[in-house]
C-alpha positions, 0 to 999 in steps of 0.5 A, spaced: 574 450 578 570 444 582 570 444 589 567 439 594 568 435 600 569 427 601 568 423 608 575 419 608 570 414 612 566 412 606 570 415 600 578 414 599 579 418 592 577 425 588 576 425 581 578 430 576 579 431 568 585 434 566 583 441 562 585 442 555 591 446 557 594 440 561 595 444 567 591 443 574 591 444 581 589 440 587 588 444 594 586 439 600 584 441 607 582 437 613 581 440 620 579 433 623 583 428 620 585 422 625 592 421 622 597 424 617 594 421 610 599 419 604 595 420 597 597 419 590 596 422 583 593 417 579 591 417 571 586 413 567 584 413 560 577 409 562 576 411 569 577 403 571 584 402 570 588 407 574 596 407 575 600 412 579 603 418 576 610 418 576 616 423 575 623 421 574 621 414 575 618 416 582 611 416 584 607 422 585 605 423 592 604 427 598 601 427 605 595 431 608 596 433 615 591 435 619 589 443 619 594 444 614 593 446 606 596 442 601 596 445 594 600 442 588 600 443 581 600 438 576 600 437 568 597 431 564 595 429 557 589 433 556 582 430 557 585 424 561 582 422 568 585 423 574 584 422 581 587 423 588 587 416 592 588 417 599 592 411 603 590 407 609 584 407 613 584 414 616 578 418 617 576 426 617 572 430 612 577 433 606 575 439 603 578 440 596 578 445 590 580 442 583 582 448 578 
């Protein structure tokens, strides 16, 4: 498990590595978000070239809302890099837990 926080004013993503069982969870919370913020799950083999994860041909995305916990469970290829990429130019401090 990994936890921490990022300031959306300076950082727009949270990185992780898919565990050996291929399953991982992402919990997000922000209590000072300037506006609702969409995010995408992305994967990469080299941490340089990223692509949106899809399910049934649709990008996997969500919306972070101020004061509301957002939890999602995902699956991926073990040891693949993943990130949660926040869109737009909103501000706020996002607390996260990756499991």
